[in-house]
N, C-alpha and C positions, 0 to 999 in steps of 0.2 A: 359678473360671475367668473371665477377663475377657470381657465380651460386646462384640463389635465389630459394628457394622451391616454388612450385606453391601454389596459394591460393585455398585451397580445404577444404571441411567440416572437422571439427575437428576429428571425429572418423575415417574417411577414411585417414586423414593425419597420424594418429597414426598407422593405419593398414599397410599403404603403405610407411611409412617413409624411409625404407631401399631402396626402388626403386629409390627415388629421388637422391640418392648418386651414383647409378651405372653408369658405363660408357655409357651404351646404352641411359640412360635418359639425361645425359649431352650432348651426341651427338645429341639427338632428339631436345633439346632446341636450339642448334647451328643451326641445320637444319631449324627449324621454324623461327628463326631470319632472316636467309638468304632468306627463302621463302617469308616472309612478306616484305622484302626489294624489292623483284622483282615482286610479284604477290599479288592479293587479296586472302586472306585465310579465310575460314569459319570453324566454327562459330567465332564470335568475341571473343577476349581473355577472357573476364569475363564469357563467356558461355561454354568454352571448358570442364569444369568439372561440368556442370550443372546437369548431371545425379547423380553424387555423392552428390552434394550440396542439391538436393531435396530429396534424399533417403539415410539417414545416415546408416552406417554399421549395427547397431543393429536393424534398422527398416525395413531392406530388408525382404520381404516375397517371392517375385517373381523376377526372372531375365529374362528379354527379351533381347536377343542378336541380334544386327544388325551388319552390316559390315562397312559402310562408312557414314559420314554425307552427306546430300544432297549438291550438288555442285552448285545449282542455287542461284542467289542473293536473300537474305532475307529468305531462306528456313531453313537453319540449325540453331538450337538453343541448341544443346548439349544433346538432348534426341532422341534416335533412333526412326525412323519412324514418329516422330512428327514435325510439323511446327508451327510457331508462329500464334497467332490469326490474322486473316485477309489474310493469305496466303492459296491459294487453296490446298486442300489435294492432294499429288501426287498419281499416280495410285496404288501403293502398299497399301497405307493407305486407299484409297477408298475401296479396296478389304478387308482390315481388318475390316472396318466398315460394309461391306456387311455380312461378316461371323458373326460379333457380333450381327447383327440384326437377322440373321438366327438362331443363337444359343440361344440367350437370349431375342430376341424381342426388343433390344435396338435400337431406331431409330438413323440413322446417324446424327452426330452433325453438327452444322453450320460451325464449323471450325475444324482444325486438330491439335489443341494444346493438347497434352497428359499430360500436367503438373499435372493434377488432378490424373492421374494414378500414377505418380511418387511420389506424396505426400501421397499416400496410401500404399507405400511400394513396388512399382514395379520399380526395377532398369532398366532404359531404356538405355542400354549400347551398344554403338558401339565399335567394335574392334579397329577401328582407329578413333581418336577423332578430327582430322582436315582434311581439303581437300583444294586443290587449286581450285579457281573458274573455273567452266566449265570442270574440268578434274577429273572424277570419279577415285578413287583408287590412286590418285597422291601422297598421303602420306602413302601408305601402305609400309611395310618393311623398315621403318625408326625408329622403336622403340616403336610405340604406342601399337603394339600387345603384346610386352613383358609386358608392363604396365597393360593392361587390362586383359591379362592372369593371371598376379599376383593377380589382384583383384578377379577374378573368383576362383582361387585356395585358396585364403585367406577365401573367403566365404565358399567354400567347406570344408575347414579344421576346421573352427571355428564357424560355424553355423550348425543347424540341421533342416531338414524338409523344406528346400527351394524348390521352384518349378522353374526349369530352362526351358524356352521356346526357342526351337531351330528351327527356320524356315529356311529351305534351307541348301544346302550342306556345305556352309561355316560355318554357325552356328553349324551344327551338328558335324563338326570336333572338336568342343570344348568339346564334350562329354568326351573326354579322360582326361580333367582337373577336372572332377566332380566325387566325391565319390558317386556312385549310391546306396551304402548301407545306406547313410545318407540323400539323397535328391531325389526328383522326377524330371524326365525329360519328357517333352512333345515335340515331334518332328513332323514336316510335311514339305512338300515342301514350297518354299518361296511364299509369297502372291503376288509377281509380276504377272502382266497379262500374262507373258510368261509361268508361271507354276501353277498359283492358281487353275486351273481346274483339275490339276492332284493330288489333295489331300488336298490342303489348305481349299477349300470350303468343309464344312462338318466335319472338324477336331474337332470342338466343344471345343476348348481349353479354352475358357472363362468360360464355365460352369464347365469344369474339374478342373480348378484352384480353383474355389469357393468350389467345393466338397472336394478337397484335404485340403483346408484351414479349412473348417468346421470340417473335420475329425480330425484335429489337435487341435481343440478348438480355432482357430483363426478367426478373423472377415473376412467376405467375402470382395472382392473388389466390390465397386460400380462402374461399368463400364460406367455409364452414364456420358456424357460430356456436357458442356454448348452448 
């Protein structure tokens, strides 16, 4: 099988070029080809690297880590926690909007498309970038985590003053990849309805992000969505 590098934003392609040649990534591509032959896989191919394409390496200010793409039809579009315009926000995203309103008074938007956040420098990165329809976690432990861990480590090593938002135990486990002497980390429980009342509500991460950015002389995030 011919191995072709993924189509990914230029600065990220340069940063992660070595990953595309590694055995795990070659195996991942073979796995995805077989999965797509048998099942419906989300998101669609051109959207797999959507987070990287909207937030180039040198423009990253904030990294928000998710775990898996949504596995329902039409939900996943390559940005963690986000759904395309016209798709009802899933429960975790509803809770994110509740906390945003509580923290900054920003009213819940009509839709759950977070692209505007990505375009302002928030890397909306899932640890696993694809999923089989209807089967959460089905593409975990097939190589994606190696790739996204490499992205996190590259940011940690080559940028300064980034803000990493880690919601839930899975995301918090990534703390070991981040140089805490160079970067800021905000943690809480996951915004899922199962855990949000145990510390996500009231975490005020949105205002904390803007305070940290201002302290570094960077522009705040405008959290308002259409």
